[in-house]
N, C-alpha and C positions, 0 to 999 in steps of 0.2 A: 736858805737852806739847799743842797746838797741833797741831787734825788740819787734813791737805790742807782745803781750801775747793771745792767743784765749782759752778763760775756754770754754767746751763745751762741751755735750752729746753726742755718736751714738747714745745714745736710742733717743734725744729731737728729736719732730719733725719740732723745727723752726730753727735746726740746721745748714738741708742743703741749703735750702734758703741766708742764713748769712755767705754760705761758698759761695754761687755762686757768690755774690756778690761782696765780696773781692776777687776771684779770676780772676772778672770783672775787678776789679778796679787794679789788679796786687799786692794789697798789701801782700806783704811777711808777714811773724810771728814764732808766736811758739806755738805749739799747749799745751793743758795740759784736757789730756780727761778728766773730774774728780769722771766716773764709770765705770774706767781700772785700780782703783787701791785705797789705803785706805791712804797712800800719797797725793793723786794728791786730792782728797774731801778736805784733810785736808787743802793745799792750798788753793783750792777753800775755802771754811768756816773760813779760816783765811784772806781772800779779804772782804768777806764780811759781817765777823763780825764788820768790820773796818772802812768801809767807808759805809757813810750817806747815798750813790747816792743807794743802796743797798733797804732801810725801803719803800719808792711804791713798791718794788717786795715784800719782805716779808708780807707787810699790807692787797696786793693780793693771799698770803698763793704760790707766783708765786718763784722759785728755785733761780731764774736772772743770767740764759745761755739763749741763748748764750751771752757772753760780751766779746768783746773785750777789750783792759788792752793796751794803744796807748804810745808813745816814754816820751810822756810829760804826762801820769798816767792819760789821762785824760775815762773814765767807754764807753763804746758803744754798745745799745745795740739792738740794729733798725740798719736795715737798712737804711731809710732813711740819720739816722744824719752818719752812714760809707759814703752813696754818697758825704755826705757836707763837710768832714773833708777831704778823700784823695781825688775827684774829683780835686780842686783845688792845688793836689801833683806835 
């Protein structure tokens, strides 16, 4: 089974609280730090440029991280949605 993928930046202030909730919920995931390498950034931009879920983020001039891509390819941008998705698992 494919694990969720967390796209994040270690310099983003929203990352730490998001990761805290993932840890509280016991979610295991793969990490892609988009500011650690150009290949990681390109991987994220490929996702962001092809998924309409990012349109609202882009309209507000936001990068769109942190974001968790679930096993079902759902995009989760906030802690409340994380809790809704993984509290029941």
